[in-house]
ROMI-667105 format. One record per residue (C-alpha): residue number from 1; y, x, z. Coordinates in steps of 0.5 Angstrom, whole numbers, plus 500, padded with zeros to 3 digits. Layout:
{NUM; {Y; X; Z}} ...
END
This chain:
{1; {419; 951; 092}} {2; {415; 947; 088}} {3; {409; 943; 091}} {4; {402; 945; 090}} {5; {398; 941; 085}} {6; {393; 936; 087}} {7; {388; 932; 083}} {8; {386; 925; 087}} {9; {379; 922; 084}} {10; {380; 915; 086}} {11; {373; 912; 087}} {12; {372; 904; 084}} {13; {370; 900; 087}} {14; {373; 901; 093}} {15; {376; 896; 099}} {16; {376; 889; 100}} {17; {369; 886; 098}} {18; {368; 878; 097}} {19; {366; 877; 104}} {20; {371; 880; 107}} {21; {376; 877; 103}} {22; {373; 870; 104}} {23; {373; 871; 112}} {24; {381; 873; 112}} {25; {382; 867; 107}} {26; {379; 863; 112}} {27; {383; 865; 118}} {28; {389; 864; 114}} {29; {388; 857; 111}} {30; {386; 855; 118}} {31; {393; 857; 121}} {32; {396; 854; 115}} {33; {392; 847; 116}} {34; {392; 847; 123}} {35; {398; 851; 126}} {36; {397; 857; 131}} {37; {393; 859; 135}} {38; {387; 859; 131}} {39; {382; 863; 136}} {40; {377; 868; 132}} {41; {371; 870; 136}} {42; {370; 878; 135}} {43; {374; 882; 130}} {44; {374; 878; 123}} {45; {372; 884; 120}} {46; {372; 891; 122}} {47; {379; 893; 121}} {48; {384; 894; 126}} {49; {390; 893; 121}} {50; {387; 887; 118}} {51; {386; 884; 125}} {52; {393; 886; 127}} {53; {396; 882; 121}} {54; {392; 876; 123}} {55; {395; 876; 130}} {56; {402; 877; 127}} {57; {401; 870; 124}} {58; {398; 867; 130}} {59; {390; 868; 130}} {60; {388; 870; 137}} {61; {382; 874; 138}} {62; {377; 873; 143}} {63; {370; 876; 145}} {64; {367; 870; 147}} {65; {367; 863; 147}} {66; {369; 861; 154}} {67; {376; 864; 152}} {68; {377; 859; 148}} {69; {381; 853; 151}} {70; {378; 846; 150}} {71; {378; 843; 144}} {72; {381; 849; 141}} {73; {379; 851; 134}} {74; {375; 858; 133}} {75; {373; 862; 127}} {76; {366; 866; 127}} {77; {367; 873; 124}} {78; {364; 875; 117}} {79; {358; 879; 121}} {80; {355; 873; 123}} {81; {353; 870; 130}} {82; {346; 868; 133}} {83; {345; 861; 133}} {84; {347; 860; 140}} {85; {354; 861; 139}} {86; {355; 855; 134}} {87; {351; 851; 139}} {88; {355; 853; 145}} {89; {361; 851; 141}} {90; {358; 844; 140}} {91; {357; 843; 147}} {92; {364; 845; 149}} {93; {367; 840; 143}} {94; {370; 846; 140}} {95; {372; 846; 132}} {96; {369; 852; 129}} {97; {369; 855; 122}} {98; {363; 860; 120}} {99; {366; 865; 116}} {100; {359; 869; 116}} {101; {359; 873; 109}} {102; {354; 869; 105}} {103; {350; 875; 103}} {104; {349; 876; 111}} {105; {347; 868; 111}} {106; {342; 870; 106}} {107; {339; 875; 110}} {108; {339; 870; 116}} {109; {335; 865; 111}} {110; {330; 870; 109}} {111; {328; 871; 116}} {112; {327; 864; 118}} {113; {323; 863; 112}} {114; {318; 869; 114}} {115; {318; 866; 121}} {116; {316; 859; 118}} {117; {311; 863; 114}} {118; {308; 866; 120}} {119; {310; 873; 119}} {120; {313; 878; 124}} {121; {319; 881; 122}} {122; {322; 888; 122}} {123; {329; 888; 121}} {124; {332; 895; 119}} {125; {339; 896; 122}} {126; {344; 899; 127}} {127; {342; 897; 134}} {128; {349; 893; 137}} {129; {352; 892; 131}} {130; {354; 885; 130}} {131; {351; 883; 124}} {132; {344; 886; 127}} {133; {345; 881; 133}} {134; {347; 875; 129}} {135; {341; 876; 125}} {136; {336; 877; 131}} {137; {339; 871; 134}} {138; {337; 867; 128}} {139; {330; 867; 131}} {140; {326; 866; 138}} {141; {326; 873; 142}} {142; {320; 877; 140}} {143; {320; 875; 133}} {144; {324; 880; 130}} {145; {323; 888; 131}} {146; {329; 893; 130}} {147; {328; 900; 127}} {148; {334; 904; 125}} {149; {331; 910; 122}} {150; {325; 913; 118}} {151; {322; 916; 125}} {152; {321; 909; 128}} {153; {319; 906; 121}} {154; {313; 912; 122}} {155; {311; 909; 129}} {156; {313; 902; 129}} {157; {307; 897; 131}} {158; {310; 890; 131}} {159; {306; 885; 133}} {160; {302; 881; 128}} {161; {302; 873; 129}} {162; {296; 873; 125}} {163; {292; 878; 129}} {164; {290; 883; 124}} {165; {292; 880; 118}} {166; {297; 885; 114}} {167; {300; 880; 110}} {168; {303; 877; 116}} {169; {309; 882; 116}} {170; {316; 882; 113}} {171; {322; 886; 113}} {172; {330; 885; 112}} {173; {336; 889; 112}} {174; {343; 890; 115}} {175; {347; 889; 109}} {176; {352; 895; 110}} {177; {347; 901; 110}} {178; {346; 907; 106}} {179; {342; 905; 100}} {180; {338; 912; 100}} {181; {336; 912; 107}} {182; {334; 904; 107}} {183; {330; 906; 101}} {184; {326; 912; 105}} {185; {325; 907; 111}} {186; {322; 901; 106}} {187; {318; 906; 103}} {188; {315; 908; 109}} {189; {314; 901; 111}} {190; {310; 900; 104}} {191; {306; 906; 105}} {192; {304; 904; 112}} {193; {303; 896; 111}} {194; {302; 895; 103}} {195; {302; 888; 104}} {196; {309; 887; 107}} {197; {313; 882; 104}} {198; {321; 884; 102}} {199; {327; 880; 100}} {200; {327; 878; 092}} {201; {333; 881; 092}} {202; {336; 887; 096}} {203; {339; 885; 102}} {204; {344; 891; 102}} {205; {350; 888; 099}} {206; {353; 889; 092}} {207; {359; 892; 095}} {208; {356; 897; 099}} {209; {352; 899; 093}} {210; {357; 900; 089}} {211; {362; 903; 094}} {212; {356; 908; 095}} {213; {355; 909; 088}} {214; {363; 911; 087}} {215; {363; 916; 092}} {216; {357; 919; 089}} {217; {360; 920; 082}} {218; {366; 923; 085}} {219; {363; 927; 091}} {220; {361; 933; 087}} {221; {367; 934; 084}} {222; {371; 934; 090}} {223; {373; 939; 096}} {224; {374; 934; 100}} {225; {373; 926; 101}} {226; {378; 921; 105}} {227; {375; 915; 106}} {228; {380; 909; 109}} {229; {377; 905; 114}} {230; {376; 904; 121}} {231; {371; 908; 126}} {232; {367; 901; 128}} {233; {366; 900; 120}} {234; {359; 901; 119}} {235; {360; 901; 111}} {236; {366; 906; 112}} {237; {362; 911; 116}} {238; {356; 910; 111}} {239; {361; 912; 105}} {240; {362; 919; 109}} {241; {355; 920; 110}} {242; {354; 919; 103}} {243; {360; 923; 100}} {244; {357; 929; 105}} {245; {350; 928; 102}} {246; {352; 928; 095}} {247; {356; 935; 095}} {248; {362; 934; 099}} {249; {361; 937; 106}} {250; {368; 936; 108}} {251; {368; 928; 108}} {252; {373; 925; 113}} {253; {374; 917; 116}} {254; {381; 916; 117}} {255; {385; 909; 119}} {256; {391; 911; 114}} {257; {396; 916; 112}} {258; {398; 917; 119}} {259; {391; 919; 121}} {260; {391; 925; 116}} {261; {391; 932; 118}} {262; {395; 935; 112}} {263; {394; 942; 114}} {264; {386; 941; 113}} {265; {388; 940; 106}} {266; {392; 946; 105}} {267; {390; 950; 099}} {268; {385; 944; 096}} {269; {386; 942; 089}} {270; {381; 936; 088}} {271; {380; 931; 093}} {272; {377; 924; 093}} {273; {379; 918; 096}} {274; {376; 911; 097}} {275; {376; 905; 102}} {276; {371; 901; 106}} {277; {369; 894; 104}} {278; {374; 892; 110}} {279; {380; 896; 109}} {280; {386; 893; 105}} {281; {388; 897; 099}} {282; {395; 898; 102}} {283; {392; 903; 106}} {284; {390; 907; 100}} {285; {396; 906; 097}} {286; {400; 909; 103}} {287; {395; 915; 103}} {288; {396; 916; 096}} {289; {404; 916; 097}} {290; {403; 921; 103}} {291; {399; 925; 099}} {292; {405; 926; 094}} {293; {410; 928; 100}} {294; {405; 934; 100}} {295; {403; 935; 093}} {296; {404; 934; 086}} {297; {399; 929; 085}} {298; {395; 927; 079}} {299; {391; 921; 080}} {300; {384; 920; 076}} {301; {381; 913; 077}} {302; {373; 914; 077}} {303; {370; 907; 076}} {304; {362; 906; 076}} {305; {362; 898; 076}} {306; {367; 892; 075}} {307; {367; 887; 081}} {308; {368; 879; 079}} {309; {365; 876; 085}} {310; {368; 871; 089}} {311; {366; 866; 095}} {312; {368; 859; 096}} {313; {372; 857; 102}} {314; {368; 852; 107}} {315; {368; 845; 105}} {316; {372; 843; 111}} {317; {378; 848; 109}} {318; {379; 845; 102}} {319; {378; 838; 102}} 
END
């Protein structure tokens, strides 16, 4: 019996971004240069397959620095860390490499600049996310107020270091948010605080923006969209939300082909596939191969941008 036909709209860009690629290279290069073990504080990126692959090469992932032995070598994750973390590493004489994505570091520097200029800062982001914890940890307690949604933007009353001066307020954002949701929150803040200071360039990173744009391009044509990524990946979860809002209510997040409920896609003729910025391309390839086990597949690439950005490794790993 012939297999039913299925068109796969393959979104591009998808998968690894420059910050994720750099973070993984940092761990791999440290392992090559110094040998195992290399300790990594928190998941280097939010993808279980990436973490498992690095563990197989000799990386040991820990929650806190007190799990790293004296004189051990440790890498900080791509999401960024509070300033207290490298300070603690120095106190313990640990050898550390900071794999914070340069675009996250840009947000840290913006927050510091606003603080130096006497402004109270509003951070748009998700409470508890490592990137948010790292950004808030760049400044003393109380310097940054966190908001997560439009409702909170309507009601927030941040303290002003300049008394009633409306120019004493600034905002920064997490880099992996929904572009549209963040724009709506910023619009509310600008309406309520017309003199609020924002970033010179958007804090949401190019990779998040491009991947969401690609999903918007395919979603209206799809009966279902599959996003490859881990459940703790912010940018992957945002892709599911974007697909649903862009016209495909049946959008799901899976970690790989093994997690797909194929009965769910029986009778469909067109699906979309993309991947979060921390998901390796091999998982997408595996998913397409699995589709071919159930369908007569035609893959149609849909590209909205070309990415050629690369970030240099830290100097200590290349000199």
